[in-house]
C-alpha positions in Angstrom: -155.4 49.6 152.3 -154.8 46.7 149.7 -156.8 47.7 146.2 -160.4 45.7 145.5 -161.3 43.2 143.8 -164.0 44.0 141.2 -166.3 41.1 140.3 -168.1 40.7 136.6 -170.2 37.7 135.7 -173.1 36.2 134.2 -173.8 34.2 137.6 -176.5 36.5 139.3 -177.2 36.5 142.8 -179.9 33.8 143.2 -177.4 31.2 143.7 -174.5 30.5 145.4 -171.9 31.0 143.1 -170.9 34.4 143.6 -170.3 33.8 147.4 -168.0 31.4 147.2 -165.6 33.0 145.0 -165.4 35.5 147.7 -164.6 33.3 150.1 -162.0 31.6 148.3 -160.5 34.6 148.4 -161.0 35.9 151.7 -159.1 32.4 153.1 -156.1 33.3 151.5 -156.3 37.1 151.7 -159.1 37.6 154.8 -158.5 42.0 154.8 -159.8 42.0 150.7 -162.2 44.1 149.8 -164.9 43.6 147.2 -167.5 45.6 144.8 -169.5 43.6 142.5 -169.9 45.1 139.7 -172.3 43.3 138.1 -173.4 39.5 138.1 -175.9 39.9 135.4 -174.2 39.7 132.4 -176.9 37.9 130.6 -176.0 34.3 130.5 -173.2 33.0 128.3 -172.8 36.7 127.0 -169.5 37.3 126.3 -169.7 40.4 124.0 -171.7 41.9 127.1 -169.6 41.1 129.5 -166.6 42.7 127.2 -168.5 46.0 126.8 -169.8 46.3 130.6 -166.0 45.8 131.4 -164.4 48.5 128.7 -166.4 50.9 129.8 -166.0 50.5 133.9 -162.7 49.8 134.7 -161.1 53.3 133.9 -163.2 54.3 137.0 -161.6 52.5 139.6 -158.2 53.1 141.6 -154.6 51.5 140.1 -153.6 48.5 141.5 -157.6 47.1 141.5 -158.0 43.4 140.0 -160.6 42.9 137.8 -162.1 39.1 138.6 -164.3 38.9 135.3 -166.0 35.1 134.6 -168.7 34.7 131.5 -167.1 31.2 131.0 -169.5 29.1 127.9 -166.4 27.2 127.4 -165.7 26.1 131.2 -163.4 23.5 131.6 -162.2 22.9 127.9 -159.0 23.5 126.8 -159.4 27.3 126.8 -156.6 29.1 129.2 -156.8 31.4 131.7 -155.5 34.5 131.5 -153.8 37.2 134.0 -153.4 40.2 132.6 -151.5 43.6 133.8 -152.3 46.9 132.3 -151.3 50.0 132.6 -152.7 50.9 135.8 -155.4 47.2 136.5 -154.9 43.9 137.0 -157.3 41.2 135.2 -158.0 37.6 135.8 -160.3 35.3 133.7 -161.0 32.8 130.4 -159.3 33.6 127.3 -162.3 33.8 125.2 -162.4 37.4 124.1 -163.6 38.9 127.4 -160.7 41.1 127.3 -161.1 42.1 123.9 -162.1 45.7 124.8 -159.7 46.4 127.4 -156.8 45.1 125.5 -157.7 47.2 122.4 -157.6 50.2 124.8 -154.2 49.5 126.6 -150.6 50.5 125.3 -148.7 48.1 127.5 -150.7 45.3 128.3 -148.7 42.4 129.5 -150.8 38.8 129.3 -149.8 35.8 131.0 -151.4 32.5 130.3 -151.7 30.5 133.6 -150.3 27.5 135.0 -153.4 26.0 136.0 -152.0 22.8 137.7 -150.5 25.4 140.3 -153.2 27.5 140.8 -156.4 25.5 140.8 -157.8 24.2 144.1 -157.2 20.6 144.8 -160.0 18.5 143.4 -161.4 21.4 140.9 -164.4 20.5 139.1 -164.5 20.7 135.4 -167.6 23.1 136.2 -166.9 26.3 138.1 -163.3 27.7 137.3 -164.8 30.5 138.7 -164.2 29.5 142.2 -161.7 27.0 141.4 -158.9 28.8 139.3 -159.7 32.8 138.7 -160.6 32.8 142.6 -157.3 31.8 144.0 -155.6 33.6 141.0 -157.0 37.1 141.8 -156.2 36.6 145.2 -152.4 35.8 144.4 -152.3 38.8 142.5 -153.9 40.4 145.2 -151.0 39.1 147.7 -148.4 40.4 145.9 -147.1 37.4 143.9 -144.6 38.5 141.2 -146.6 38.5 137.8 -144.3 36.6 135.9 -144.8 33.5 138.2 -148.5 33.1 136.7 -147.1 31.3 133.7 -145.7 32.2 130.4 -146.2 35.1 128.7 -148.4 35.1 125.4 -148.9 37.2 122.5 -152.4 35.6 120.9 -155.2 36.2 123.1 -158.5 35.6 121.7 -160.0 39.0 120.6 -163.8 39.1 119.1 -164.9 40.8 116.4 -167.2 43.9 116.8 -169.6 45.7 114.2 -167.8 49.1 113.0 -169.5 51.8 111.3 -169.9 51.0 108.0 -169.9 53.6 105.0 -173.0 54.8 103.0 -173.4 57.8 101.3 -173.6 61.2 103.5 -172.7 59.5 106.7 -172.4 55.5 108.4 -174.6 52.8 108.8 -173.8 52.9 112.6 -174.2 49.3 114.6 -175.8 48.6 118.3 -172.8 47.7 120.7 -175.6 46.6 123.1 -179.2 47.1 124.6 -179.3 48.1 128.3 -182.2 47.4 130.7 -184.1 50.2 129.6 -184.0 49.1 125.8 -181.5 52.0 124.9 -179.6 51.0 122.0 -176.1 52.1 122.9 -174.1 52.2 119.4 -170.7 51.4 117.9 -170.2 55.1 117.7 -168.1 57.6 120.0 -169.3 61.2 121.2 -165.0 61.8 119.4 -165.5 60.9 116.1 -168.4 63.0 116.2 -165.7 66.1 115.9 -168.6 69.0 116.4 -170.0 68.4 112.9 -173.7 68.7 112.0 -175.8 65.6 111.6 -179.0 63.8 111.9 -179.6 60.5 112.9 -182.4 58.1 111.0 -183.6 55.0 112.6 -185.6 52.9 110.4 -186.3 55.6 107.8 -188.0 57.5 111.0 -185.1 61.1 111.6 -185.2 61.2 115.6 -184.2 64.4 117.2 -180.7 64.3 118.8 -181.0 66.0 122.0 -178.8 66.0 125.9 -181.1 64.4 128.3 -184.0 61.8 127.6 -186.6 64.3 128.9 -186.0 66.9 126.2 -188.3 64.2 123.9 -192.2 64.4 124.6 -192.7 61.6 126.7 -193.0 58.1 124.3 -191.0 60.1 121.7 -187.5 58.4 120.3 -184.3 60.5 120.5 -180.6 60.1 120.1 -177.9 61.4 122.7 -174.5 60.6 123.9 -175.1 58.3 126.9 -173.0 58.4 130.0 -170.6 55.9 128.2 -169.7 58.0 125.6 -171.4 56.5 123.1 -174.4 57.5 120.6 -177.4 56.3 122.1 -181.3 55.1 121.0 -183.6 55.5 123.4 -187.5 57.1 124.0 -188.5 58.7 126.8 -189.8 57.1 129.8 -190.1 54.4 126.9 -188.0 51.5 125.2 -186.2 52.0 121.7 -185.6 48.4 121.7 -189.3 47.7 121.9 -190.8 50.4 119.0 -187.1 49.5 116.8 -186.0 46.3 117.7 -182.5 45.4 118.8 -181.1 45.7 115.3 -182.8 48.2 113.8 -181.0 50.5 110.7 -179.8 53.6 112.2 -178.0 55.9 109.9 -176.0 59.0 111.2 -175.9 61.3 108.2 -173.5 64.4 107.7 -175.3 67.6 107.3 
């Protein structure tokens, strides 16, 4: 079996965009299989797409091709990329969408796609997901030699993500993402806690650190390690974002 093509976009499912991307690929590789990772990235939110891609790709088989299109610069001079890491391939725009994947890879090879060779005839300026990235993904799946996609590059666009800021006794911790439940996912990993004792203070209010959401009383805030391995502020059967906003002051203080 060929490895799957995993799609991540901000297209939603109301329109035809996702379906025709799959159609382009199937017309070239009829046996292709697809996984829809998500098509609900917030419109044009490259940063959110980068996060979702980075916390997901390692759960897929070796050889999986990630076709990622969150592309507010579609039709401009921004490059199109195809990337080979230790175990996977990535196809999409050079706008920072692959920042966190590249930071986690030790051996990534990045090539700028020669657009004229791979895009569909009469390609539009506004739908490179269909007209460029889908054909490239199909060629990767077909086994085209990687060096044929275009020249190797070493300067992809990389986004800056806010890092924890040292404060007396600990860190001020930034929010990486707000999920659909209103949970505040923080840029502080479980590994960084190193088994140390700490307390979490959100907008001056100490919140308990627990293992599961239900360990806090209903409607009460809490802190825990979420499924992606990051510290998270949540509310049992509620929304931390509704109580604290999307970007509150969050302190992690050692004890």
